[in-house]
TIKOLMI-260774 format. One record per residue (C-alpha): residue number from 1; residue in three letters; x, z, y. Coordinates in pm, 1 decimal, padded with zeros to 6 digits, m for minus. Layout:
N
- NUM;ALA;X;Z;Y
...
end
This chain:
59
- 1;MET;06081.0;11275.1;13718.2
- 2;LYS;06137.9;11439.8;13383.2
- 3;ASN;05946.8;11764.7;13331.5
- 4;VAL;05907.9;11855.9;13694.3
- 5;GLU;05569.3;11911.9;13874.2
- 6;MET;05565.6;11987.6;14246.6
- 7;SER;05290.9;12090.6;14480.1
- 8;VAL;05261.6;12210.7;14844.0
- 9;GLU;04999.6;12454.9;14953.6
- 10;LYS;05008.3;12635.0;15290.6
- 11;ASN;05356.0;12503.0;15354.1
- 12;ILE;05489.2;12656.9;15029.9
- 13;LEU;05661.6;12420.7;14782.0
- 14;THR;05592.8;12512.6;14415.5
- 15;ILE;05797.7;12368.4;14136.8
- 16;LYS;05690.4;12389.1;13779.8
- 17;VAL;05920.5;12318.3;13482.2
- 18;ASP;05873.4;12374.4;13122.7
- 19;LEU;06204.8;12533.3;13014.6
- 20;THR;06133.5;12479.1;12641.1
- 21;GLN;06160.5;12095.5;12676.6
- 22;GLU;06491.3;11892.1;12644.5
- 23;PHE;06561.1;11530.9;12725.5
- 24;GLY;06887.5;11473.2;12542.5
- 25;PRO;07251.5;11469.9;12668.4
- 26;SER;07357.5;11401.2;13032.0
- 27;SER;07551.4;11091.1;13097.1
- 28;SER;07884.7;11272.9;13053.5
- 29;GLY;07761.0;11431.6;12723.8
- 30;LYS;07870.8;11786.5;12839.2
- 31;THR;07514.0;11918.5;12902.3
- 32;ILE;07157.5;11882.1;12775.4
- 33;ILE;06900.5;11782.0;13035.3
- 34;ILE;06595.3;12012.6;13056.9
- 35;ALA;06443.1;11874.8;13380.7
- 36;SER;06537.5;11639.0;13654.6
- 37;THR;06392.2;11466.4;13959.6
- 38;GLU;06632.6;11186.5;13880.1
- 39;GLY;06779.7;11181.8;14229.0
- 40;ASN;06632.8;11283.1;14559.3
- 41;VAL;06259.3;11243.4;14594.0
- 42;ALA;06010.9;11312.2;14871.0
- 43;ILE;05831.8;11647.2;14877.8
- 44;PRO;05452.0;11583.1;14817.4
- 45;GLY;05273.0;11506.7;15140.9
- 46;ASP;05602.9;11492.4;15347.2
- 47;GLU;05812.5;11172.0;15310.8
- 48;GLU;06084.0;11311.2;15554.8
- 49;LYS;06171.7;11606.1;15335.9
- 50;LYS;06357.7;11538.5;15004.7
- 51;ILE;06450.3;11740.3;14702.6
- 52;GLY;06691.8;11679.7;14417.6
- 53;LEU;06653.5;11904.0;14109.9
- 54;ASN;06856.4;11913.3;13788.8
- 55;ILE;06809.3;12179.0;13518.8
- 56;TYR;07042.5;12169.0;13225.0
- 57;ARG;07222.8;12389.2;12962.8
- 58;LYS;07568.0;12355.2;12807.0
- 59;LYS;07578.9;12154.8;12493.9
end
């Protein structure tokens, strides 16, 4: 994962992303990646539930 922190407390999923970071252009080159789970990943403590997250801005 790039720039994504996840935690679960009392059945509440919290996602933290530093919006000041950038990881370069997307594969298409149309956007700049800020954060990504790089596909679907399991939610901490629950392998059955998945999340896919991408945060980007226009180039």
